[in-house]
C-alpha positions in Angstrom: 115.4 95.4 82.3 115.5 98.1 79.4 111.8 97.5 78.4 109.8 100.5 77.9 106.4 98.9 77.7 104.1 100.5 80.2 103.1 97.0 81.8 106.9 96.1 82.0 107.6 99.4 83.9 104.8 98.7 86.3 106.1 95.1 86.8 109.6 96.2 87.5 108.4 98.9 89.9 106.4 96.2 91.7 109.5 94.0 91.9 111.5 96.7 93.3 109.0 97.4 96.0 108.9 93.8 96.8 112.8 93.6 97.1 112.7 96.9 99.3 110.3 95.6 101.8 111.7 92.3 101.9 115.1 93.8 102.8 114.0 96.6 104.9 115.1 96.2 108.5 112.7 98.9 109.9 109.6 99.7 108.0 108.3 102.3 110.4 111.6 104.3 109.9 111.5 103.8 106.2 108.0 105.4 106.0 108.4 108.2 108.7 109.0 111.0 106.2 106.0 109.9 104.2 103.7 109.8 107.1 105.0 113.3 108.6 104.3 114.7 105.1 100.8 113.2 104.9 100.0 114.6 108.3 101.4 118.2 107.5 99.0 118.1 104.6 96.0 118.3 106.8 97.6 121.0 108.8 98.5 122.9 105.8 94.8 122.8 104.5 93.2 124.0 107.8 95.9 126.7 108.6 97.8 127.6 105.4 99.1 130.8 107.1 100.4 128.8 110.2 98.7 131.2 112.6 96.4 128.9 114.6 97.5 127.6 118.0 99.3 124.1 117.5 96.7 122.3 119.4 93.8 123.8 117.5 95.5 123.2 114.2 96.0 119.5 115.1 92.5 119.1 116.1 91.1 120.8 112.9 93.6 118.7 110.8 92.3 115.6 112.4 88.7 116.6 111.5 89.7 117.4 107.9 91.4 114.1 107.5 88.2 112.2 109.0 86.0 114.3 106.7 88.2 113.3 103.7 88.1 109.6 104.5 84.3 109.8 105.2 83.8 111.3 101.9 85.8 108.6 100.2 83.7 106.0 102.0 80.6 107.5 100.8 81.7 107.7 97.2 82.9 104.0 97.5 79.5 102.9 98.9 77.7 104.9 96.1 79.8 103.2 93.5 79.1 99.6 94.9 75.4 100.4 95.3 75.3 101.4 91.5 77.2 98.3 90.4 74.8 96.3 92.5 71.8 97.9 90.8 73.3 97.4 87.4 74.0 93.7 88.1 70.5 93.3 89.3 69.0 94.9 86.2 71.3 93.0 84.1 70.0 89.8 85.7 66.3 90.8 85.4 66.8 91.7 81.5 68.2 88.3 80.8 
């Protein structure tokens, strides 16, 4: 697998991911570090100096995470509405 074409690279990576998950005995353990890092991101965002009480930091981190995903949902809905409007306009123009 020495191909350097970008699509081949993506296909090889996809194949490797499928092989990994097909042979992984404990998916939860395999992704534990990534999940911990993802959670720590929100805590660093709301308390970069690490001075808040851990309970307060955790609650603020949870709110930051909820805000982030609410923003993504809003952007997604906006894009879907715009695409629907464009399809409708294209249908009326024909």
